[in-house]
C-alpha positions as CSV (number, residue, x, y, z in Angstrom):
1,X,32.9,-15.4,-8.9
2,X,33.4,-14.3,-5.3
3,X,30.7,-14.6,-2.7
4,X,30.0,-10.9,-3.0
5,X,30.6,-10.3,-6.8
6,X,28.2,-10.0,-9.7
7,X,30.1,-9.7,-13.0
8,X,32.6,-6.9,-12.5
9,X,30.9,-5.5,-9.3
10,X,29.3,-6.4,-6.0
11,X,25.9,-8.0,-5.9
12,X,23.1,-6.6,-3.8
13,X,19.3,-6.4,-3.4
14,X,16.8,-3.5,-3.7
15,X,15.4,-2.9,-0.1
16,X,12.6,-0.5,-1.2
17,X,8.7,-1.1,-0.8
18,X,8.2,-2.5,-4.4
19,X,7.2,-5.9,-5.5
20,X,10.0,-6.2,-8.0
21,X,12.8,-6.7,-5.3
22,X,15.5,-6.3,-8.0
23,X,18.8,-8.1,-7.9
24,X,21.5,-5.3,-8.1
25,X,25.1,-4.9,-9.3
26,X,27.0,-2.2,-7.6
27,X,30.2,-0.8,-8.9
28,X,32.6,0.5,-6.2
29,X,35.6,2.8,-6.7
30,X,37.8,3.8,-3.8
31,X,35.1,3.0,-1.2
32,X,32.4,4.8,-3.1
33,X,29.4,3.4,-5.0
34,X,29.6,4.8,-8.6
35,X,26.9,2.8,-10.2
36,X,23.8,0.7,-9.3
37,X,22.3,-1.5,-12.1
38,X,20.1,-4.4,-12.4
39,X,21.6,-7.9,-12.8
40,X,21.1,-9.5,-16.2
41,X,21.5,-13.0,-14.8
42,X,18.5,-12.6,-12.6
43,X,15.3,-13.3,-14.6
44,X,13.0,-11.2,-12.6
45,X,15.2,-8.1,-12.9
46,X,16.3,-8.9,-16.5
47,X,19.1,-6.4,-16.5
48,X,17.3,-3.1,-15.7
49,X,16.0,-1.2,-12.7
50,X,13.8,1.8,-12.2
51,X,14.9,5.3,-12.4
52,X,14.7,5.8,-8.7
53,X,17.1,3.2,-7.7
54,X,19.5,3.9,-10.6
55,X,20.1,7.1,-8.7
56,X,21.2,5.3,-5.6
57,X,24.8,6.6,-5.8
58,X,23.5,10.0,-5.4
59,X,21.4,9.0,-2.4
60,X,24.2,6.9,-0.7
61,X,26.7,9.7,-1.0
62,X,24.4,12.6,-0.7
63,X,26.1,15.6,1.2
64,X,23.1,15.7,3.5
65,X,23.5,12.2,4.7
66,X,23.6,12.0,8.6
67,X,27.1,11.0,9.7
68,X,27.1,11.4,13.5
69,X,24.5,11.2,16.3
70,X,22.8,14.5,17.0
71,X,21.0,16.1,20.0
72,X,18.3,18.7,19.6
73,X,19.4,22.3,20.7
74,X,16.5,24.3,19.3
75,X,12.8,24.3,20.0
76,X,10.8,21.2,18.9
77,X,10.3,21.1,15.2
78,X,13.1,23.6,14.6
79,X,15.4,21.0,13.1
80,X,18.4,22.4,15.0
81,X,20.9,19.8,16.4
82,X,24.4,19.5,17.7
83,X,26.8,16.5,17.4
84,X,27.3,14.1,20.2
85,X,28.9,10.8,20.6
86,X,27.3,7.4,20.3
87,X,28.0,6.6,24.0
88,X,26.3,9.7,25.0
89,X,23.3,9.0,22.8
90,X,22.8,5.4,23.8
91,X,23.1,6.3,27.5
92,X,20.4,9.0,27.2
93,X,18.0,6.5,25.4
94,X,18.7,3.8,27.9
95,X,18.2,6.3,30.8
96,X,15.0,7.7,29.4
97,X,13.5,4.3,28.4
98,X,14.4,2.9,31.7
99,X,12.8,5.8,33.6
100,X,9.5,5.6,31.6
101,X,9.4,1.7,31.9
102,X,9.8,2.1,35.8
103,X,7.2,4.8,36.0
104,X,3.5,4.7,36.6
105,X,2.6,4.0,32.9
106,X,5.1,1.2,32.5
107,X,7.1,0.3,29.4
108,X,3.8,0.5,27.2
109,X,4.3,4.2,27.2
110,X,7.1,3.6,24.8
111,X,6.1,3.2,21.1
112,X,8.3,2.0,18.2
113,X,7.3,3.2,14.9
114,X,8.7,1.7,11.6
115,X,7.7,0.3,8.3
116,X,9.2,-0.4,4.9
117,X,12.1,1.9,4.7
118,X,13.9,-1.4,4.1
119,X,12.1,-4.7,3.6
120,X,15.0,-7.0,4.7
121,X,14.6,-9.7,7.2
122,X,17.6,-8.5,9.3
123,X,17.3,-4.6,9.1
124,X,13.5,-4.5,8.7
125,X,12.1,-6.7,11.5
126,X,14.4,-8.8,13.7
127,X,16.4,-7.4,16.5
128,X,14.3,-4.3,16.6
129,X,11.2,-6.2,17.4
130,X,13.0,-8.5,19.9
131,X,14.3,-5.4,21.6
132,X,10.9,-3.7,22.0
133,X,9.1,-7.0,22.8
134,X,11.7,-7.6,25.7
135,X,11.3,-3.9,26.8
136,X,7.6,-4.4,27.1
137,X,6.8,-1.5,24.8
138,X,3.6,-1.0,23.0
139,X,3.4,-3.2,19.9
140,X,2.9,-1.4,16.5
141,X,0.2,-2.7,14.2
142,X,1.8,-2.1,10.8
143,X,-1.2,-1.3,8.7
144,X,-0.4,1.7,6.6
145,X,-0.1,-0.2,3.2
146,X,-1.5,-3.6,2.7
147,X,-3.4,-5.0,5.7
148,X,-6.9,-4.3,4.1
149,X,-6.0,-6.2,1.1
150,X,-4.4,-9.0,3.2
151,X,-7.6,-9.4,5.3
152,X,-9.8,-9.8,2.1
153,X,-7.4,-12.0,0.3
154,X,-6.8,-14.3,3.3
155,X,-10.6,-14.6,3.7
156,X,-10.9,-16.0,0.2
157,X,-7.5,-17.6,-0.6
158,X,-6.2,-18.5,2.8
159,X,-2.8,-16.7,2.4
160,X,-1.0,-14.1,0.5
161,X,-0.3,-16.4,-2.6
162,X,-1.1,-16.0,-6.3
163,X,0.2,-16.5,-9.7
164,X,3.9,-16.2,-11.0
165,X,4.4,-12.6,-12.3
166,X,6.5,-14.1,-15.1
167,X,3.5,-15.8,-16.5
168,X,1.7,-12.4,-17.2
169,X,3.6,-12.4,-20.4
170,X,1.6,-15.4,-21.6
171,X,-1.9,-14.2,-20.7
172,X,-4.4,-13.3,-23.3
173,X,-6.3,-10.8,-21.2
174,X,-4.6,-8.8,-18.4
175,X,-6.5,-6.6,-16.0
176,X,-4.5,-4.0,-14.2
177,X,-6.8,-3.2,-11.3
178,X,-5.8,-0.2,-9.0
179,X,-2.2,-0.4,-10.1
180,X,0.2,1.6,-12.2
181,X,3.2,-0.8,-12.9
182,X,5.1,1.7,-15.1
183,X,5.6,3.7,-11.9
184,X,5.5,1.1,-9.3
185,X,6.5,-2.3,-10.8
186,X,8.4,-1.9,-14.1
187,X,9.2,-5.6,-14.3
188,X,5.6,-6.5,-14.4
189,X,5.1,-3.9,-17.1
190,X,7.6,-5.3,-19.3
191,X,5.7,-8.6,-19.2
192,X,2.4,-6.9,-19.7
193,X,3.9,-5.1,-22.7
194,X,5.3,-8.3,-24.1
195,X,1.9,-9.9,-23.9
196,X,0.3,-6.8,-25.4
197,X,2.7,-7.0,-28.4
198,X,1.7,-10.5,-29.1
199,X,-2.1,-9.6,-29.0
200,X,-3.1,-9.8,-25.4
201,X,-5.9,-7.3,-24.4
202,X,-4.8,-5.0,-21.5
203,X,-7.5,-3.4,-19.4
204,X,-6.7,-0.8,-16.7
205,X,-9.3,-0.1,-14.0
206,X,-8.5,3.1,-12.3
207,X,-10.2,6.5,-11.7
208,X,-7.0,8.2,-13.0
209,X,-5.5,7.6,-16.4
210,X,-2.0,6.8,-15.1
211,X,1.0,6.1,-17.3
212,X,0.0,2.4,-17.5
213,X,-3.7,3.2,-18.0
214,X,-2.7,5.4,-21.0
215,X,-0.9,2.5,-22.6
216,X,-3.6,-0.1,-22.0
217,X,-5.9,-1.2,-24.7
218,X,-8.9,0.1,-22.6
219,X,-9.1,2.3,-19.6
220,X,-12.2,2.1,-17.4
221,X,-12.5,4.7,-14.8
222,X,-14.9,3.9,-12.0
223,X,-15.5,6.2,-9.1
224,X,-12.9,5.6,-6.3
225,X,-13.9,2.9,-3.7
226,X,-16.5,1.2,-5.9
227,X,-14.3,-1.7,-7.0
228,X,-16.4,-4.3,-5.0
229,X,-19.6,-3.2,-6.8
230,X,-17.8,-3.6,-10.1
231,X,-16.5,-7.0,-9.2
232,X,-19.9,-8.3,-8.1
233,X,-21.5,-6.8,-11.2
234,X,-19.1,-8.8,-13.3
235,X,-19.8,-11.9,-11.3
236,X,-23.5,-11.3,-11.9
237,X,-23.0,-11.2,-15.7
238,X,-20.6,-14.2,-15.7
239,X,-23.3,-16.2,-13.9
240,X,-26.0,-14.9,-16.0
241,X,-24.4,-15.7,-19.3
242,X,-23.0,-19.0,-18.1
243,X,-19.4,-17.9,-18.6
244,X,-18.3,-20.3,-15.7
245,X,-16.0,-23.2,-15.2
246,X,-18.5,-25.3,-13.3
247,X,-16.4,-28.3,-13.0
248,X,-13.5,-26.2,-11.4
249,X,-16.0,-24.5,-9.2
250,X,-17.5,-27.7,-7.9
251,X,-14.2,-29.4,-7.3
252,X,-12.2,-26.6,-5.8
253,X,-14.5,-24.1,-4.1
254,X,-17.0,-23.7,-1.3
255,X,-19.9,-21.3,-0.9
256,X,-20.8,-20.7,-4.6
257,X,-24.5,-20.6,-4.1
258,X,-24.5,-18.0,-1.5
259,X,-22.0,-15.9,-3.5
260,X,-24.3,-16.2,-6.6
261,X,-27.1,-15.0,-4.7
262,X,-25.2,-11.9,-3.6
263,X,-23.9,-11.3,-7.1
264,X,-27.6,-11.4,-8.1
265,X,-28.2,-8.2,-6.2
266,X,-25.7,-6.3,-8.6
267,X,-27.2,-6.2,-12.0
268,X,-25.5,-3.9,-14.6
269,X,-27.7,-0.9,-14.1
270,X,-27.0,-0.7,-10.4
271,X,-23.3,-1.2,-10.9
272,X,-23.2,1.5,-13.5
273,X,-24.9,3.8,-11.1
274,X,-22.6,3.0,-8.2
275,X,-19.4,3.2,-10.2
276,X,-20.3,6.2,-12.4
277,X,-19.6,4.3,-15.6
278,X,-21.8,3.2,-18.6
279,X,-23.9,0.0,-18.2
280,X,-22.5,-1.1,-21.6
281,X,-18.9,-1.0,-20.2
282,X,-19.9,-3.4,-17.4
283,X,-21.4,-5.7,-20.0
284,X,-18.2,-5.4,-22.2
285,X,-15.8,-6.0,-19.4
286,X,-17.6,-9.2,-18.3
287,X,-17.7,-10.5,-21.8
288,X,-13.9,-9.9,-22.1
289,X,-13.2,-11.5,-18.8
290,X,-15.4,-14.5,-19.4
291,X,-14.0,-15.0,-22.9
292,X,-11.1,-16.8,-24.2
293,X,-8.4,-17.1,-21.6
294,X,-5.9,-17.3,-19.9
295,X,-6.9,-14.1,-18.0
296,X,-4.6,-12.5,-15.3
297,X,-5.6,-9.9,-12.7
298,X,-2.9,-7.7,-11.1
299,X,-4.6,-6.1,-8.2
300,X,-2.8,-3.7,-5.9
301,X,-3.2,-1.9,-2.6
302,X,-4.2,1.4,-4.3
303,X,-7.7,-0.1,-4.7
304,X,-7.9,-1.1,-0.9
305,X,-7.2,2.4,0.7
306,X,-10.9,3.2,1.5
307,X,-13.4,2.1,4.0
308,X,-14.4,-1.1,2.0
309,X,-10.9,-2.1,1.0
310,X,-11.0,-5.6,2.5
311,X,-14.4,-6.3,0.9
312,X,-13.2,-5.0,-2.4
313,X,-10.1,-7.4,-2.5
314,X,-12.4,-10.3,-1.5
315,X,-15.0,-9.6,-4.2
316,X,-12.3,-9.3,-7.0
317,X,-10.6,-12.5,-5.8
318,X,-13.8,-14.4,-6.7
319,X,-13.6,-13.6,-10.4
320,X,-10.7,-16.0,-11.4
321,X,-12.5,-18.7,-9.3
322,X,-15.7,-18.3,-11.3
323,X,-14.0,-18.7,-14.7
324,X,-11.5,-21.3,-13.5
325,X,-8.7,-19.0,-14.6
326,X,-6.5,-20.8,-12.1
327,X,-6.2,-23.7,-14.4
328,X,-3.7,-21.8,-16.4
329,X,-0.1,-20.7,-15.3
330,X,-1.0,-17.4,-17.0
331,X,-4.3,-17.2,-15.4
332,X,-5.6,-16.1,-11.9
333,X,-4.6,-13.2,-9.8
334,X,-1.6,-11.6,-8.1
335,X,-1.9,-9.3,-5.1
336,X,1.3,-10.5,-3.3
337,X,3.6,-13.5,-3.6
338,X,4.9,-13.2,0.0
339,X,3.0,-16.1,1.2
340,X,4.9,-18.6,-0.8
341,X,8.1,-18.0,1.4
342,X,8.4,-20.2,4.5
343,X,9.4,-17.5,6.9
344,X,9.7,-18.0,10.6
345,X,8.1,-14.8,11.7
346,X,7.9,-15.7,15.4
347,X,11.5,-16.7,15.4
348,X,12.6,-13.4,13.7
349,X,10.6,-11.1,16.0
350,X,10.1,-13.2,19.2
351,X,6.7,-11.9,20.1
352,X,6.9,-14.4,23.1
353,X,9.2,-11.9,24.8
354,X,6.4,-9.3,25.0
355,X,4.4,-9.4,28.3
356,X,0.9,-10.8,28.1
357,X,-1.7,-8.0,27.5
358,X,0.6,-5.6,25.9
359,X,-1.5,-3.2,23.9
360,X,-1.1,-2.7,20.2
361,X,-1.4,0.7,18.4
362,X,-2.4,1.1,14.8
363,X,0.3,3.0,12.9
364,X,-2.4,4.6,10.8
365,X,-3.7,6.3,13.8
366,X,-0.4,7.7,15.0
367,X,-1.8,11.1,15.5
368,X,-4.7,10.0,17.7
369,X,-2.2,7.7,19.7
370,X,0.1,10.6,20.3
371,X,-2.6,13.0,21.5
372,X,-5.1,10.8,23.3
373,X,-3.8,7.2,24.0
374,X,-4.1,6.0,27.6
375,X,-1.6,5.4,29.1
376,X,0.0,8.2,27.1
377,X,2.9,7.6,24.6
378,X,5.8,9.1,26.4
379,X,8.7,8.0,24.0
380,X,8.6,7.5,20.4
381,X,11.4,5.6,18.5
382,X,11.1,6.0,14.7
383,X,13.1,4.0,12.2
384,X,12.6,2.9,8.5
385,X,9.8,5.4,8.4
386,X,9.0,9.1,8.1
387,X,5.6,9.4,9.8
388,X,5.4,13.2,9.8
389,X,5.2,13.1,6.0
390,X,3.6,9.7,5.3
391,X,1.1,9.0,8.2
392,X,-2.5,10.0,7.6
393,X,-3.8,13.2,9.2
394,X,-0.4,14.8,9.5
395,X,-1.9,17.9,11.4
396,X,-2.7,15.6,14.2
397,X,0.6,13.7,13.8
398,X,2.6,17.1,14.0
399,X,0.6,18.1,17.1
400,X,1.6,15.0,18.8
401,X,5.3,15.2,17.7
402,X,5.3,18.9,19.1
403,X,4.6,17.6,22.7
404,X,7.4,18.8,25.0
405,X,6.9,15.7,27.2
406,X,7.4,13.3,24.3
407,X,10.9,11.9,24.0
408,X,11.6,11.2,20.3
409,X,14.5,9.3,18.8
410,X,14.8,9.1,15.0
411,X,17.3,6.7,13.2
412,X,17.6,7.9,9.7
413,X,19.8,8.5,6.6
414,X,18.6,12.1,6.2
415,X,17.0,14.9,8.2
416,X,13.5,14.2,7.2
417,X,10.3,16.0,8.2
418,X,10.1,13.6,11.2
419,X,13.7,14.0,12.1
420,X,13.1,17.8,12.5
421,X,10.9,16.8,15.5
422,X,13.5,14.5,17.1
423,X,15.2,14.9,20.5
424,X,18.0,12.5,19.3
425,X,18.8,12.0,15.7
426,X,20.9,8.9,14.8
427,X,22.7,8.2,11.6
428,X,21.6,5.1,9.7
429,X,23.4,2.9,7.0
430,X,22.1,2.6,3.4
431,X,21.6,-0.8,1.8
432,X,25.1,-0.7,0.4
433,X,26.6,-0.5,3.8
434,X,24.8,-3.4,5.7
435,X,24.0,-7.0,5.4
436,X,20.5,-8.3,4.7
437,X,18.3,-11.0,3.2
438,X,15.2,-10.3,1.1
439,X,12.1,-12.0,-0.1
440,X,9.8,-10.5,-2.7
441,X,6.1,-9.8,-2.8
442,X,6.1,-9.8,-6.5
443,X,8.3,-12.6,-7.7
444,X,9.4,-16.0,-6.2
445,X,13.1,-15.5,-5.4
446,X,15.3,-14.9,-2.4
447,X,18.0,-12.3,-2.6
448,X,21.1,-11.7,-0.5
449,X,22.6,-8.2,0.2
450,X,26.1,-8.2,1.5
451,X,27.6,-4.8,2.3
452,X,29.5,-3.3,-0.7
453,X,31.2,-0.4,1.3
454,X,31.9,0.4,4.8
455,X,29.3,2.5,6.8
456,X,29.7,6.2,6.1
457,X,30.8,8.3,9.0
458,X,29.4,6.9,12.2
459,X,26.3,5.4,10.7
460,X,25.0,2.2,12.3
461,X,22.6,-0.3,10.8
462,X,19.3,-1.2,12.7
463,X,20.6,-4.7,13.9
464,X,23.8,-3.2,15.5
465,X,22.1,-0.3,17.0
466,X,19.6,-2.6,18.8
467,X,22.4,-4.9,19.9
468,X,24.1,-1.8,21.6
469,X,20.8,-0.6,23.1
470,X,20.2,-4.1,24.6
471,X,23.5,-4.0,26.3
472,X,22.8,-0.4,27.6
473,X,19.5,-1.7,29.0
474,X,21.2,-4.7,30.8
475,X,19.1,-7.3,28.9
476,X,20.8,-10.7,29.0
477,X,18.5,-12.7,26.5
478,X,20.9,-14.4,24.0
479,X,18.6,-13.7,21.1
480,X,19.1,-10.0,21.4
481,X,22.7,-10.3,20.4
482,X,22.5,-12.7,17.3
483,X,24.7,-11.6,14.6
484,X,23.4,-10.7,11.2
485,X,24.2,-13.9,9.5
486,X,22.6,-15.9,12.2
487,X,19.4,-14.0,12.0
488,X,19.3,-14.3,8.2
489,X,19.9,-18.0,8.0
490,X,17.3,-18.7,10.7
491,X,14.7,-16.5,9.1
492,X,13.4,-19.3,6.8
493,X,12.5,-23.0,7.3
494,X,15.0,-24.6,5.1
495,X,13.3,-28.0,5.5
496,X,10.1,-26.6,3.9
497,X,9.3,-28.1,0.5
498,X,9.5,-24.6,-1.1
499,X,13.1,-24.6,-0.2
500,X,13.9,-28.3,-0.9
501,X,17.3,-28.6,-2.8
502,X,18.2,-25.0,-2.0
503,X,21.3,-24.3,0.0
504,X,22.4,-21.2,1.8
505,X,25.9,-21.6,0.3
506,X,24.3,-21.3,-3.2
507,X,22.6,-18.1,-2.1
508,X,25.9,-16.7,-0.8
509,X,27.6,-17.6,-4.1
510,X,24.9,-16.5,-6.6
511,X,23.1,-13.8,-4.6
512,X,19.6,-15.1,-5.5
513,X,17.7,-18.3,-5.5
514,X,14.2,-19.2,-6.8
515,X,11.9,-21.0,-4.5
516,X,11.4,-24.7,-5.3
517,X,8.3,-24.2,-7.3
518,X,7.5,-25.6,-10.7
519,X,8.1,-23.6,-14.0
520,X,5.6,-22.8,-15.3
521,X,3.8,-22.4,-12.0
522,X,0.1,-23.0,-12.1
523,X,-0.5,-23.0,-8.2
524,X,-4.1,-23.9,-8.1
525,X,-4.9,-25.7,-11.4
526,X,-6.1,-28.5,-9.2
527,X,-7.1,-26.5,-6.1
528,X,-5.0,-27.0,-3.1
529,X,-5.6,-23.5,-1.7
530,X,-3.9,-22.7,1.7
531,X,-7.4,-22.9,3.5
532,X,-8.3,-25.5,6.0
533,X,-10.2,-27.7,3.4
534,X,-7.9,-26.7,0.4
535,X,-10.8,-25.0,-1.3
536,X,-11.3,-21.4,-2.5
537,X,-13.9,-19.6,-0.2
538,X,-16.7,-17.7,-1.9
539,X,-18.3,-17.6,1.5
540,X,-17.2,-17.8,5.1
541,X,-19.0,-19.7,7.9
542,X,-20.6,-17.3,10.5
543,X,-18.0,-18.0,13.1
544,X,-15.0,-17.4,10.9
545,X,-16.8,-14.2,9.3
546,X,-17.2,-12.8,12.8
547,X,-13.6,-13.5,13.8
548,X,-12.4,-11.8,10.6
549,X,-14.8,-8.9,11.0
550,X,-16.3,-9.5,7.5
551,X,-19.6,-10.5,6.2
552,X,-20.1,-14.1,5.4
553,X,-20.5,-13.2,1.7
554,X,-18.6,-10.5,0.0
555,X,-20.4,-7.3,-0.5
556,X,-19.9,-3.7,-1.5
557,X,-18.9,-1.3,1.3
558,X,-19.2,2.3,0.1
559,X,-16.3,4.7,0.9
560,X,-17.1,6.5,4.1
561,X,-16.4,10.0,2.5
562,X,-18.6,9.8,-0.5
563,X,-21.8,11.3,-2.0
564,X,-23.6,8.0,-1.3
565,X,-22.4,7.5,2.3
566,X,-22.4,11.2,3.5
567,X,-24.3,13.6,1.2
568,X,-23.9,16.4,3.7
569,X,-20.0,16.1,3.9
570,X,-20.0,15.7,0.1
571,X,-22.0,19.0,-0.3
572,X,-19.2,20.9,1.4
573,X,-16.3,18.8,-0.1
574,X,-17.4,17.4,-3.4
575,X,-14.1,16.2,-4.8
576,X,-12.4,12.8,-4.1
577,X,-8.7,13.1,-3.6
578,X,-6.4,10.4,-4.7
579,X,-2.6,10.5,-4.0
580,X,-0.9,7.7,-5.9
581,X,2.8,7.5,-6.2
582,X,4.8,9.6,-8.5
583,X,7.2,7.9,-10.8
584,X,10.3,9.2,-9.1
585,X,9.1,8.9,-5.6
586,X,8.4,5.9,-3.3
587,X,6.5,7.1,-0.3
588,X,8.8,9.8,1.0
589,X,12.1,8.1,-0.1
590,X,14.1,9.8,-2.9
591,X,12.2,13.1,-2.1
592,X,15.4,14.9,-1.6
593,X,17.3,13.8,-4.7
594,X,18.1,15.9,-7.7
595,X,16.3,13.5,-9.9
596,X,13.1,14.5,-8.2
597,X,13.7,18.1,-8.6
598,X,12.2,17.8,-12.1
599,X,8.8,17.2,-10.5
600,X,8.7,20.8,-9.5
601,X,6.3,22.0,-6.9
602,X,3.4,19.6,-5.7
603,X,0.7,19.5,-8.4
604,X,-2.9,18.7,-8.4
605,X,-4.8,17.5,-11.5
606,X,-8.4,18.3,-12.1
607,X,-10.9,17.5,-14.8
608,X,-11.8,20.5,-17.1
609,X,-15.5,20.3,-16.0
610,X,-14.6,20.8,-12.4
611,X,-12.1,23.6,-13.0
612,X,-14.6,25.5,-15.1
613,X,-17.1,25.4,-12.3
614,X,-14.5,26.8,-9.9
615,X,-13.0,29.3,-12.3
616,X,-9.6,27.7,-12.2
617,X,-6.9,27.1,-14.8
618,X,-3.6,25.3,-15.2
619,X,-1.0,27.0,-13.4
620,X,-3.2,28.4,-10.7
621,X,-1.9,27.9,-7.1
622,X,-4.6,26.2,-5.3
623,X,-5.5,25.2,-1.8
624,X,-6.8,21.7,-1.2
625,X,-8.7,21.5,2.0
626,X,-11.2,19.9,4.3
627,X,-12.1,19.8,8.0
628,X,-8.7,18.2,8.8
629,X,-6.3,20.6,7.2
630,X,-5.1,21.9,3.9
631,X,-2.1,22.1,1.6
632,X,-1.3,24.1,-1.6
633,X,-0.4,22.8,-5.0
634,X,0.0,24.1,-8.6
635,X,-3.3,23.1,-10.7
636,X,-3.0,21.1,-13.8
637,X,-6.4,20.9,-15.8
638,X,-6.5,17.5,-17.3
639,X,-8.8,14.9,-18.6
640,X,-6.7,12.2,-17.2
641,X,-8.9,12.4,-14.2
642,X,-12.5,11.8,-14.2
643,X,-15.0,14.5,-13.1
644,X,-15.4,14.6,-9.3
645,X,-11.9,13.3,-8.7
646,X,-8.6,15.2,-8.1
647,X,-5.2,13.5,-8.1
648,X,-2.0,14.7,-6.4
649,X,0.9,12.4,-7.3
650,X,3.0,12.0,-4.1
651,X,4.8,12.3,-1.8
652,X,6.6,15.6,-1.1
653,X,8.5,16.1,2.2
654,X,6.5,18.9,4.0
655,X,9.7,21.0,4.3
656,X,9.9,21.1,0.5
657,X,6.5,22.6,0.0
658,X,5.9,26.3,0.0
659,X,3.2,26.1,2.7
660,X,5.0,23.3,4.8
661,X,2.3,20.7,4.2
662,X,1.7,17.8,1.9
663,X,-1.4,15.8,0.9
664,X,-1.6,13.9,4.2
665,X,-2.7,17.2,5.8
666,X,-6.2,16.2,4.6
667,X,-6.2,12.5,4.7
668,X,-8.1,10.6,7.4
669,X,-7.1,8.3,10.4
670,X,-10.2,6.2,9.8
671,X,-9.4,2.5,8.9
672,X,-10.7,0.0,6.6
673,X,-13.6,-2.5,7.1
674,X,-11.1,-5.3,8.1
675,X,-7.3,-5.3,8.7
676,X,-7.1,-1.9,10.2
677,X,-5.7,-0.5,6.9
678,X,-5.2,3.2,6.0
679,X,-7.9,4.8,4.0
680,X,-5.8,7.5,2.2
681,X,-8.1,7.5,-0.8
682,X,-11.4,7.8,1.2
683,X,-10.9,11.6,1.3
684,X,-13.3,14.4,0.3
685,X,-11.9,17.8,-0.4
686,X,-12.6,21.1,-2.0
687,X,-10.2,23.2,-4.1
688,X,-9.9,27.0,-4.2
689,X,-7.4,29.5,-5.6
690,X,-5.0,30.4,-3.0
691,X,-5.8,34.1,-3.4
692,X,-9.5,33.4,-2.7
693,X,-8.8,31.2,0.4
694,X,-9.5,32.6,3.9
C-alpha cells in the first residue's frame, strides 16, 4: 500500500466538527473525487460514515465552488463580485492591513475570525495564528462551542480527558446527557446500540425527544438549563441511600464533605420543581445510576449552552466519582478525549509573537465587537467559519458587517452568508485538496490527510495563503514559512509516553495511529487525574475557585432567560428555544447541498398544549421573536418537545430562508458562568402566526 492509499483509493480524514473524526477512503477518477467512504480497517470508523460526509463528492465538485479571488462591486451585503488575480488580492490585503496597523488604533484594530470549518492542526490553527500574532492583531477567544464545558470539566478533572468511546459497548447503563449521537456521533451510537442489544439500559436526558432519545429505553425531559440541579439531586440520593464507593472516594478524590453538604440542599422535591419533572423520576434515575455497573455518561456541549453551563458540567462530572464508576473501562464519563493528545499548542500558534497586552475578543460577542469595541475593529478576516449565520445575535452581527468602514476578507469554499458581506472573497481548498493532521475529541487516534486531488481552480489552502500574506507584509520570521509537513510533524511531542513506540512513518503508511494507551483503557481506575495532586476535585480551594470564576463547590446556576431568573421577561416571551443540529447539517456546513434540500424550509416544533393556547397548527407559518430579532419557520406540532419548549433544528443559511434570517436572529451574546461560552439555548421567545404578526 502506498503512503496515500487505502485499499483501492486514497486515504484521508474527516475534518468536520464531530467527535468521530473518521478515517476516510476516497476514490478518484480523472482528478475527480467520485466516492468518499469510511475505512473498514480503522476500528473507530468501522467502515461507515455519516450521510453528510458521504455526500462530500457533491460538496467538493459543487458548481458553486469559488474558483478565483473576487472583489466586491456592489453595495455591502449585495453579494456582487468580480474576478481579480491573486497578486492583486494579496497586495490589497497587505496594503489595508499595513495602513491599519500603522494608524492610530494600531494592529489590534484587525480581527481574525475562525473556528472549526476544519479541525486539522495545519489548516485549522498554525500559520494563521502565527501570522496574526506577528501582525499584532486582536486575539480571538474561540468560545462558540465547548469552552463552558471545558471550564467545568477542567475544574473537576484537570483536563479534557475521559473514558474510551469504544468501551461504551460494554457498559450496563449508558446515560446520554444533552447529546444526540444518531445525528452528531454515529459511531458512538453504534456502540450504544450494541450495548443496548445485549441488555444495557440507555437513558437519554434531553428536553427534546431527539432521534437518539426516541430509541433510548427511557427519555427524561428536564427543563433546559436545569442539568446541574438534576445532577446535584442525583448526588443527594446516592449519598442518602449509601450508593457510594467510599474506598474509591477516600483514595482518589478531595472535597467530598463539602460537596455532600451542597448536595444536601437538593432533595428530590426541590429538584423536581426546578427541572419540571416528577419526583419519582429523580428517585428512579438515582437508583439506576447507583445500581449495578459499569455505568457510562456521554455528556455533550448541548447541555452547556446556557448561563450555568460550566457549573452543570462540573456537577455532572461528580457522579462517576461518587459511585467509583471510573474503576471500570466501561465506566466513567466522556465529554472530550482531546486532552489525551500531547499537542504543542504554543509551538503551533506561537502566541509569543503577539505583543504583550494584546486584547482578546470573544467570538460569541462578535456583534458587540463590530459595533462598539474600542479601539474599533477596522478589518475582519474570516476563514473556517460563517459568522453571519452561526454567531449569536445575528442582527447585531449583520449591522457590524454592514459598516462601510470595515474591511472584510473571507476565505471560503462557497459564497456563504458571511461571504456576501466581504470586500474580498478568496477561494479555499476542501479537505481532498490539502494536507493535514488530525486528532479526535471522541476517540484516541491520530489521522493523516494527504491531498487526493489538486486544488480546484485557483483555490489556496489556509497555510499557503498565510505564507503568501507573510511575504507581502515583509515578515522575516522563519516560522511563518514552515511547510505543511514540518508543521504537522512538530504539532505533537513524540517523546511523550502517549506516543511511545509510535512513528511518523507508520502514520504516513497507514493513515492512522492509536495513542499508546492500554486496551481496554480504564484511565482512572486507580486515580491519577491530571490535577496537581492526582485527585478528582469535588471542591476547589478559594484561590483556585476565584481564578476560575467558579464557586468552590458546584451549584446550580439557573438560565438567565427563564421563568425563575427573569419572570418579567418570561411573561412576554414564555417559550424556551432550542436549536440543536439537524441530521444533515453541521453548523452551517452542507447547508447548500442537494441532500439538505429534503429538509425543506426551516421548521419549529411545538408541544400541542402550547400550540392550542396560540391557535396554531402544523403547517402554519410562524414568526419566532424576542427583543433581539425574529425569524420565520413552518410549525410542526409534536409531543417530541415538552411544554414550554420549542425546537428549531439548525442551521440554515440566512439567504436560503424566505425572510432572510435563521434562528440566530433571536439568540443572545451573553456568555456562560465560566469559559466565556456561547449561550444559544438560554433564549426565551414567543411564537405567533405570520399573518398575525405586526
